[in-house]
Structures are given as C-alpha cells and as structure tokens.
LOBA-679625 format. One record per atom (N, C-alpha, C): residue number from 1; x, y, z; residue in three letters; atom name. Coordinates in nm, 2 decimals. Atoms other than C-alpha are relative to their C-alpha. Layout:
% LOBA-679625
<nr = NUM; east = X; north = Y; up = Z; rest = Ala; atom = CA>
...
This chain:
% LOBA-679625
<nr = 1; east = -0.08; north = 0.07; up = 0.12; rest = Met; atom = N>
<nr = 1; east = -0.11; north = 1.65; up = -0.28; rest = Met; atom = CA>
<nr = 1; east = -0.14; north = -0.05; up = -0.05; rest = Met; atom = C>
<nr = 2; east = 0.09; north = 0.03; up = 0.15; rest = Thr; atom = N>
<nr = 2; east = -0.32; north = 1.61; up = -0.59; rest = Thr; atom = CA>
<nr = 2; east = 0.04; north = -0.16; up = 0.02; rest = Thr; atom = C>
<nr = 3; east = -0.06; north = 0.14; up = 0.03; rest = Phe; atom = N>
<nr = 3; east = -0.35; north = 1.26; up = -0.72; rest = Phe; atom = CA>
<nr = 3; east = 0.04; north = -0.03; up = -0.12; rest = Phe; atom = C>
<nr = 4; east = 0.00; north = -0.02; up = 0.14; rest = Glu; atom = N>
<nr = 4; east = -0.22; north = 1.37; up = -1.02; rest = Glu; atom = CA>
<nr = 4; east = 0.20; north = 0.00; up = 0.06; rest = Glu; atom = C>
<nr = 5; east = -0.15; north = 0.00; up = -0.04; rest = Gln; atom = N>
<nr = 5; east = 0.14; north = 1.44; up = -0.81; rest = Gln; atom = CA>
<nr = 5; east = 0.04; north = -0.13; up = 0.08; rest = Gln; atom = C>
<nr = 6; east = -0.02; north = 0.14; up = -0.05; rest = Phe; atom = N>
<nr = 6; east = 0.07; north = 1.14; up = -0.58; rest = Phe; atom = CA>
<nr = 6; east = 0.03; north = -0.07; up = -0.09; rest = Phe; atom = C>
<nr = 7; east = -0.06; north = 0.05; up = 0.12; rest = Ser; atom = N>
<nr = 7; east = 0.07; north = 0.95; up = -0.95; rest = Ser; atom = CA>
<nr = 7; east = 0.11; north = 0.01; up = 0.00; rest = Ser; atom = C>
<nr = 8; east = -0.22; north = 0.03; up = 0.06; rest = Gln; atom = N>
<nr = 8; east = 0.40; north = 1.05; up = -1.05; rest = Gln; atom = CA>
<nr = 8; east = 0.10; north = -0.01; up = 0.07; rest = Gln; atom = C>
<nr = 9; east = -0.10; north = 0.00; up = -0.02; rest = Ala; atom = N>
<nr = 9; east = 0.57; north = 1.06; up = -0.75; rest = Ala; atom = CA>
<nr = 9; east = 0.03; north = -0.18; up = 0.06; rest = Ala; atom = C>
<nr = 10; east = 0.03; north = 0.18; up = 0.01; rest = Val; atom = N>
<nr = 10; east = 0.42; north = 0.64; up = -0.73; rest = Val; atom = CA>
<nr = 10; east = 0.14; north = -0.01; up = -0.06; rest = Val; atom = C>
<nr = 11; east = -0.08; north = 0.04; up = 0.12; rest = Arg; atom = N>
<nr = 11; east = 0.58; north = 0.62; up = -1.04; rest = Arg; atom = CA>
<nr = 11; east = 0.18; north = 0.01; up = -0.02; rest = Arg; atom = C>
<nr = 12; east = -0.11; north = -0.06; up = -0.03; rest = Ser; atom = N>
<nr = 12; east = 0.87; north = 0.80; up = -0.99; rest = Ser; atom = CA>
<nr = 12; east = 0.07; north = -0.09; up = 0.14; rest = Ser; atom = C>
<nr = 13; east = 0.01; north = 0.10; up = -0.10; rest = Asp; atom = N>
<nr = 13; east = 0.94; north = 0.58; up = -0.65; rest = Asp; atom = CA>
<nr = 13; east = 0.12; north = 0.12; up = 0.10; rest = Asp; atom = C>
<nr = 14; east = -0.04; north = -0.15; up = -0.06; rest = Arg; atom = N>
<nr = 14; east = 0.92; north = 0.92; up = -0.46; rest = Arg; atom = CA>
<nr = 14; east = -0.04; north = -0.03; up = 0.10; rest = Arg; atom = C>
<nr = 15; east = 0.16; north = -0.02; up = -0.13; rest = Ile; atom = N>
<nr = 15; east = 0.68; north = 0.81; up = -0.16; rest = Ile; atom = CA>
<nr = 15; east = 0.03; north = -0.08; up = 0.13; rest = Ile; atom = C>
<nr = 16; east = -0.06; north = 0.07; up = -0.06; rest = Ser; atom = N>
<nr = 16; east = 0.76; north = 0.73; up = 0.15; rest = Ser; atom = CA>
<nr = 16; east = -0.06; north = -0.11; up = 0.11; rest = Ser; atom = C>
<nr = 17; east = -0.01; north = 0.20; up = -0.02; rest = Pro; atom = N>
<nr = 17; east = 0.74; north = 0.37; up = 0.35; rest = Pro; atom = CA>
<nr = 17; east = -0.12; north = 0.02; up = 0.07; rest = Pro; atom = C>
<nr = 18; east = 0.13; north = 0.01; up = -0.03; rest = Gln; atom = N>
<nr = 18; east = 0.40; north = 0.49; up = 0.50; rest = Gln; atom = CA>
<nr = 18; east = -0.04; north = 0.07; up = -0.04; rest = Gln; atom = C>
<nr = 19; east = 0.11; north = 0.00; up = 0.14; rest = Val; atom = N>
<nr = 19; east = 0.10; north = 0.57; up = 0.31; rest = Val; atom = CA>
<nr = 19; east = -0.14; north = 0.07; up = 0.05; rest = Val; atom = C>
<nr = 20; east = 0.15; north = -0.03; up = -0.04; rest = Leu; atom = N>
<nr = 20; east = -0.26; north = 0.75; up = 0.44; rest = Leu; atom = CA>
<nr = 20; east = -0.05; north = 0.02; up = -0.11; rest = Leu; atom = C>
<nr = 21; east = 0.09; north = -0.08; up = 0.05; rest = Leu; atom = N>
<nr = 21; east = -0.52; north = 0.77; up = 0.19; rest = Leu; atom = CA>
<nr = 21; east = -0.08; north = 0.02; up = 0.02; rest = Leu; atom = C>
<nr = 22; east = 0.06; north = -0.08; up = -0.08; rest = His; atom = N>
<nr = 22; east = -0.75; north = 0.94; up = 0.26; rest = His; atom = CA>
<nr = 22; east = -0.11; north = 0.13; up = -0.06; rest = His; atom = C>
<nr = 23; east = 0.02; north = -0.17; up = 0.09; rest = Gly; atom = N>
<nr = 23; east = -1.00; north = 1.27; up = 0.08; rest = Gly; atom = CA>
<nr = 23; east = -0.17; north = -0.15; up = 0.03; rest = Gly; atom = C>
<nr = 24; east = 0.15; north = 0.03; up = 0.03; rest = Glu; atom = N>
<nr = 24; east = -1.38; north = 1.30; up = 0.01; rest = Glu; atom = CA>
<nr = 24; east = -0.03; north = -0.09; up = -0.13; rest = Glu; atom = C>
<nr = 25; east = 0.03; north = 0.05; up = 0.13; rest = Glu; atom = N>
<nr = 25; east = -1.37; north = 1.12; up = -0.36; rest = Glu; atom = CA>
<nr = 25; east = 0.10; north = -0.13; up = 0.09; rest = Glu; atom = C>
<nr = 26; east = -0.04; north = 0.09; up = -0.02; rest = Ser; atom = N>
<nr = 26; east = -1.39; north = 0.79; up = -0.25; rest = Ser; atom = CA>
<nr = 26; east = 0.07; north = -0.12; up = -0.14; rest = Ser; atom = C>
<nr = 27; east = -0.07; north = 0.01; up = 0.12; rest = Tyr; atom = N>
<nr = 27; east = -1.28; north = 0.70; up = -0.63; rest = Tyr; atom = CA>
<nr = 27; east = 0.13; north = -0.05; up = 0.03; rest = Tyr; atom = C>
<nr = 28; east = -0.10; north = -0.05; up = 0.04; rest = Leu; atom = N>
<nr = 28; east = -0.98; north = 0.88; up = -0.64; rest = Leu; atom = CA>
<nr = 28; east = 0.08; north = -0.08; up = 0.12; rest = Leu; atom = C>
<nr = 29; east = -0.08; north = 0.10; up = -0.12; rest = Val; atom = N>
<nr = 29; east = -0.83; north = 0.68; up = -0.27; rest = Val; atom = CA>
<nr = 29; east = 0.02; north = -0.14; up = -0.07; rest = Val; atom = C>
<nr = 30; east = 0.00; north = 0.13; up = 0.05; rest = Asp; atom = N>
<nr = 30; east = -0.98; north = 0.36; up = -0.44; rest = Asp; atom = CA>
<nr = 30; east = 0.14; north = 0.01; up = -0.10; rest = Asp; atom = C>
<nr = 31; east = -0.06; north = -0.03; up = 0.05; rest = Gln; atom = N>
<nr = 31; east = -0.77; north = 0.43; up = -0.75; rest = Gln; atom = CA>
<nr = 31; east = 0.20; north = -0.01; up = 0.05; rest = Gln; atom = C>
<nr = 32; east = -0.16; north = 0.03; up = -0.03; rest = Ala; atom = N>
<nr = 32; east = -0.44; north = 0.52; up = -0.62; rest = Ala; atom = CA>
<nr = 32; east = 0.03; north = -0.07; up = 0.12; rest = Ala; atom = C>
<nr = 33; east = -0.03; north = 0.09; up = -0.12; rest = Thr; atom = N>
<nr = 33; east = -0.46; north = 0.28; up = -0.33; rest = Thr; atom = CA>
<nr = 33; east = 0.06; north = -0.13; up = -0.15; rest = Thr; atom = C>
<nr = 34; east = -0.09; north = 0.06; up = 0.12; rest = Arg; atom = N>
<nr = 34; east = -0.45; north = 0.09; up = -0.69; rest = Arg; atom = CA>
<nr = 34; east = 0.11; north = 0.03; up = -0.11; rest = Arg; atom = C>
<nr = 35; east = -0.09; north = -0.04; up = -0.04; rest = Leu; atom = N>
<nr = 35; east = -0.22; north = 0.31; up = -0.82; rest = Leu; atom = CA>
<nr = 35; east = 0.16; north = -0.11; up = 0.05; rest = Leu; atom = C>
<nr = 36; east = -0.08; north = 0.06; up = -0.06; rest = Val; atom = N>
<nr = 36; east = 0.04; north = 0.17; up = -0.54; rest = Val; atom = CA>
<nr = 36; east = -0.01; north = -0.12; up = -0.03; rest = Val; atom = C>
<nr = 37; east = 0.01; north = 0.12; up = 0.03; rest = Met; atom = N>
<nr = 37; east = -0.04; north = -0.18; up = -0.58; rest = Met; atom = CA>
<nr = 37; east = 0.11; north = -0.04; up = -0.05; rest = Met; atom = C>
<nr = 38; east = -0.06; north = 0.06; up = 0.22; rest = Asn; atom = N>
<nr = 38; east = 0.02; north = -0.26; up = -0.99; rest = Asn; atom = CA>
<nr = 38; east = 0.13; north = 0.04; up = 0.06; rest = Asn; atom = C>
<nr = 39; east = -0.13; north = -0.01; up = 0.06; rest = Thr; atom = N>
<nr = 39; east = 0.34; north = -0.04; up = -0.94; rest = Thr; atom = CA>
<nr = 39; east = 0.12; north = -0.03; up = 0.11; rest = Thr; atom = C>
<nr = 40; east = -0.11; north = -0.02; up = -0.09; rest = Leu; atom = N>
<nr = 40; east = 0.50; north = -0.09; up = -0.63; rest = Leu; atom = CA>
<nr = 40; east = 0.00; north = -0.22; up = 0.03; rest = Leu; atom = C>
<nr = 41; east = 0.01; north = 0.16; up = -0.07; rest = Val; atom = N>
<nr = 41; east = 0.40; north = -0.53; up = -0.57; rest = Val; atom = CA>
<nr = 41; east = 0.01; north = -0.06; up = -0.14; rest = Val; atom = C>
<nr = 42; east = 0.08; north = 0.06; up = 0.10; rest = Pro; atom = N>
<nr = 42; east = 0.46; north = -0.71; up = -0.86; rest = Pro; atom = CA>
<nr = 42; east = -0.08; north = -0.09; up = 0.01; rest = Pro; atom = C>
<nr = 43; east = 0.10; north = 0.08; up = 0.01; rest = Pro; atom = N>
<nr = 43; east = 0.19; north = -0.96; up = -0.96; rest = Pro; atom = CA>
<nr = 43; east = 0.10; north = -0.17; up = 0.09; rest = Pro; atom = C>
<nr = 44; east = -0.08; north = 0.15; up = 0.02; rest = Glu; atom = N>
<nr = 44; east = 0.42; north = -1.28; up = -0.94; rest = Glu; atom = CA>
<nr = 44; east = 0.07; north = 0.00; up = 0.17; rest = Glu; atom = C>
<nr = 45; east = -0.13; north = 0.08; up = -0.12; rest = Ser; atom = N>
<nr = 45; east = 0.56; north = -1.20; up = -0.58; rest = Ser; atom = CA>
<nr = 45; east = -0.16; north = 0.09; up = 0.11; rest = Ser; atom = C>
<nr = 46; east = 0.11; north = -0.08; up = -0.13; rest = Arg; atom = N>
<nr = 46; east = 0.19; north = -1.03; up = -0.38; rest = Arg; atom = CA>
<nr = 46; east = -0.07; north = -0.12; up = 0.10; rest = Arg; atom = C>
<nr = 47; east = 0.00; north = 0.12; up = -0.14; rest = Asp; atom = N>
<nr = 47; east = 0.17; north = -1.39; up = -0.19; rest = Asp; atom = CA>
<nr = 47; east = 0.04; north = 0.04; up = 0.06; rest = Asp; atom = C>
<nr = 48; east = -0.07; north = 0.01; up = -0.13; rest = Phe; atom = N>
<nr = 48; east = 0.41; north = -1.32; up = -0.01; rest = Phe; atom = CA>
<nr = 48; east = 0.03; north = 0.16; up = 0.04; rest = Phe; atom = C>
<nr = 49; east = -0.07; north = -0.15; up = -0.07; rest = Asn; atom = N>
<nr = 49; east = 0.48; north = -0.93; up = 0.00; rest = Asn; atom = CA>
<nr = 49; east = -0.11; north = 0.12; up = -0.02; rest = Asn; atom = C>
<nr = 50; east = 0.15; north = -0.07; up = -0.03; rest = Met; atom = N>
<nr = 50; east = 0.10; north = -0.81; up = 0.03; rest = Met; atom = CA>
<nr = 50; east = -0.10; north = -0.02; up = 0.05; rest = Met; atom = C>
<nr = 51; east = 0.17; north = 0.09; up = -0.11; rest = Thr; atom = N>
<nr = 51; east = -0.19; north = -0.84; up = 0.27; rest = Thr; atom = CA>
<nr = 51; east = -0.09; north = 0.12; up = 0.02; rest = Thr; atom = C>
<nr = 52; east = 0.12; north = -0.07; up = 0.02; rest = Val; atom = N>
<nr = 52; east = -0.50; north = -0.68; up = 0.26; rest = Val; atom = CA>
<nr = 52; east = -0.08; north = -0.04; up = 0.07; rest = Val; atom = C>
<nr = 53; east = 0.10; north = 0.01; up = -0.11; rest = Val; atom = N>
<nr = 53; east = -0.74; north = -0.65; up = 0.54; rest = Val; atom = CA>
<nr = 53; east = -0.06; north = 0.11; up = 0.09; rest = Val; atom = C>
<nr = 54; east = 0.07; north = -0.08; up = 0.03; rest = His; atom = N>
<nr = 54; east = -1.02; north = -0.48; up = 0.62; rest = His; atom = CA>
<nr = 54; east = 0.01; north = 0.07; up = 0.19; rest = His; atom = C>
<nr = 55; east = -0.05; north = -0.08; up = -0.11; rest = Gly; atom = N>
<nr = 55; east = -0.95; north = -0.21; up = 0.93; rest = Gly; atom = CA>
<nr = 55; east = -0.06; north = -0.07; up = 0.17; rest = Gly; atom = C>
<nr = 56; east = 0.09; north = 0.04; up = -0.15; rest = Arg; atom = N>
<nr = 56; east = -1.29; north = -0.35; up = 1.20; rest = Arg; atom = CA>
<nr = 56; east = 0.08; north = -0.17; up = -0.01; rest = Arg; atom = C>
<nr = 57; east = -0.04; north = 0.15; up = -0.10; rest = Asp; atom = N>
<nr = 57; east = -1.13; north = -0.74; up = 1.21; rest = Asp; atom = CA>
<nr = 57; east = 0.15; north = -0.01; up = 0.01; rest = Asp; atom = C>
<nr = 58; east = -0.16; north = 0.01; up = -0.06; rest = Leu; atom = N>
<nr = 58; east = -0.76; north = -0.59; up = 1.27; rest = Leu; atom = CA>
<nr = 58; east = 0.03; north = 0.05; up = 0.13; rest = Leu; atom = C>
<nr = 59; east = -0.01; north = 0.01; up = -0.16; rest = Arg; atom = N>
<nr = 59; east = -0.66; north = -0.65; up = 1.60; rest = Arg; atom = CA>
<nr = 59; east = 0.18; north = 0.06; up = -0.02; rest = Arg; atom = C>
<nr = 60; east = -0.13; north = -0.06; up = -0.08; rest = Gly; atom = N>
<nr = 60; east = -0.35; north = -0.38; up = 1.71; rest = Gly; atom = CA>
<nr = 60; east = 0.10; north = -0.05; up = -0.05; rest = Gly; atom = C>
<nr = 61; east = -0.11; north = 0.05; up = 0.01; rest = His; atom = N>
<nr = 61; east = -0.14; north = -0.67; up = 1.79; rest = His; atom = CA>
<nr = 61; east = 0.07; north = -0.10; up = -0.17; rest = His; atom = C>
<nr = 62; east = -0.01; north = 0.08; up = 0.11; rest = Glu; atom = N>
<nr = 62; east = -0.20; north = -0.84; up = 1.42; rest = Glu; atom = CA>
<nr = 62; east = 0.05; north = 0.12; up = -0.11; rest = Glu; atom = C>
<nr = 63; east = -0.07; north = -0.13; up = 0.12; rest = Leu; atom = N>
<nr = 63; east = -0.11; north = -0.46; up = 1.25; rest = Leu; atom = CA>
<nr = 63; east = 0.13; north = 0.00; up = 0.01; rest = Leu; atom = C>
<nr = 64; east = -0.13; north = -0.02; up = -0.12; rest = Val; atom = N>
<nr = 64; east = 0.24; north = -0.46; up = 1.46; rest = Val; atom = CA>
<nr = 64; east = 0.07; north = -0.17; up = -0.12; rest = Val; atom = C>
<nr = 65; east = -0.01; north = 0.14; up = 0.02; rest = Asp; atom = N>
<nr = 65; east = 0.28; north = -0.82; up = 1.31; rest = Asp; atom = CA>
<nr = 65; east = 0.04; north = -0.01; up = -0.13; rest = Asp; atom = C>
<nr = 66; east = 0.00; north = 0.00; up = 0.17; rest = Gln; atom = N>
<nr = 66; east = 0.24; north = -0.72; up = 0.93; rest = Gln; atom = CA>
<nr = 66; east = 0.07; north = 0.09; up = 0.03; rest = Gln; atom = C>
<nr = 67; east = -0.14; north = -0.10; up = 0.07; rest = Ala; atom = N>
<nr = 67; east = 0.39; north = -0.40; up = 0.96; rest = Ala; atom = CA>
<nr = 67; east = 0.18; north = -0.05; up = 0.00; rest = Ala; atom = C>
<nr = 68; east = -0.17; north = 0.00; up = -0.03; rest = Arg; atom = N>
<nr = 68; east = 0.71; north = -0.53; up = 1.10; rest = Arg; atom = CA>
<nr = 68; east = 0.02; north = -0.15; up = -0.13; rest = Arg; atom = C>
<nr = 69; east = -0.05; north = 0.15; up = 0.07; rest = Thr; atom = N>
<nr = 69; east = 0.73; north = -0.90; up = 0.89; rest = Thr; atom = CA>
<nr = 69; east = 0.07; north = 0.13; up = -0.17; rest = Thr; atom = C>
<nr = 70; east = -0.07; north = -0.03; up = 0.17; rest = Leu; atom = N>
<nr = 70; east = 0.98; north = -0.87; up = 0.62; rest = Leu; atom = CA>
<nr = 70; east = -0.04; north = -0.02; up = -0.16; rest = Leu; atom = C>
<nr = 71; east = -0.02; north = 0.07; up = 0.10; rest = Pro; atom = N>
<nr = 71; east = 0.96; north = -0.88; up = 0.26; rest = Pro; atom = CA>
<nr = 71; east = 0.04; north = -0.13; up = -0.07; rest = Pro; atom = C>
<nr = 72; east = -0.08; north = 0.10; up = 0.09; rest = Val; atom = N>
<nr = 72; east = 1.05; north = -1.18; up = 0.06; rest = Val; atom = CA>
<nr = 72; east = 0.01; north = -0.01; up = -0.14; rest = Val; atom = C>
<nr = 73; east = -0.07; north = -0.05; up = 0.19; rest = Phe; atom = N>
<nr = 73; east = 1.27; north = -1.14; up = -0.29; rest = Phe; atom = CA>
<nr = 73; east = -0.05; north = 0.07; up = -0.01; rest = Phe; atom = C>
<nr = 74; east = 0.01; north = -0.13; up = 0.05; rest = Ala; atom = N>
<nr = 74; east = 1.19; north = -0.81; up = -0.26; rest = Ala; atom = CA>
<nr = 74; east = 0.05; north = 0.12; up = 0.03; rest = Ala; atom = C>
<nr = 75; east = -0.04; north = -0.12; up = -0.08; rest = Ser; atom = N>
<nr = 75; east = 1.28; north = -0.45; up = -0.15; rest = Ser; atom = CA>
<nr = 75; east = -0.14; north = 0.09; up = 0.09; rest = Ser; atom = C>
<nr = 76; east = 0.06; north = -0.07; up = -0.08; rest = Arg; atom = N>
<nr = 76; east = 0.95; north = -0.36; up = -0.03; rest = Arg; atom = CA>
<nr = 76; east = -0.15; north = -0.17; up = 0.03; rest = Arg; atom = C>
<nr = 77; east = 0.09; north = 0.05; up = -0.04; rest = Arg; atom = N>
<nr = 77; east = 0.63; north = -0.48; up = 0.14; rest = Arg; atom = CA>
<nr = 77; east = -0.12; north = 0.03; up = 0.01; rest = Arg; atom = C>
<nr = 78; east = 0.13; north = -0.10; up = 0.02; rest = Leu; atom = N>
<nr = 78; east = 0.28; north = -0.38; up = 0.15; rest = Leu; atom = CA>
<nr = 78; east = -0.12; north = -0.07; up = 0.05; rest = Leu; atom = C>
<nr = 79; east = 0.13; north = -0.02; up = -0.08; rest = Val; atom = N>
<nr = 79; east = -0.02; north = -0.37; up = 0.38; rest = Val; atom = CA>
<nr = 79; east = -0.11; north = 0.09; up = -0.01; rest = Val; atom = C>
<nr = 80; east = 0.14; north = -0.12; up = 0.07; rest = Val; atom = N>
<nr = 80; east = -0.35; north = -0.24; up = 0.26; rest = Val; atom = CA>
<nr = 80; east = -0.14; north = -0.08; up = 0.14; rest = Val; atom = C>
<nr = 81; east = 0.05; north = -0.02; up = -0.10; rest = Ile; atom = N>
<nr = 81; east = -0.59; north = -0.17; up = 0.58; rest = Ile; atom = CA>
<nr = 81; east = -0.13; north = 0.11; up = -0.09; rest = Ile; atom = C>
C-alpha cells in the first residue's frame, strides 16, 4: 500500500484495528504514524486513549495489557510501539 492509499484509508476510517507500519522510508513511516494519531485520537482524549512505548522497553505481558485496555469515552484506543 502506498502512503497516499494509506492516508486515504485513514481519513475515510477504513483501516483495520491492527496496523503495522514499516518501510524503507522512515520519514513516511513517521508521517503515517502521525496521521493515525492525529486522525483517530482527538487531542483531548489522548491521555486516556493513546499509549506510546518503545519496543526495547516493552515486555510481552505489558503489550497484552495495553492491547486489552478498553478506550475511555471513545470508540478507539491507540497503542504505538
């Protein structure tokens, strides 16, 4: 999927519940991550519905806990690793 296709899917709310962003262009991966964060999680709900962790600092059970945590007053919760 190209960045443009992904961007259109995010903006039209047609992305799957789990998304893996990767590629040779780290700039586009960062832009896609920001797009998801800014489009799907409003700034006022980020304290409750968005978690950002670094992969090397994350243990398996912590990832499971984050993934299972329900959103607060929202339809989605975002975990960025």
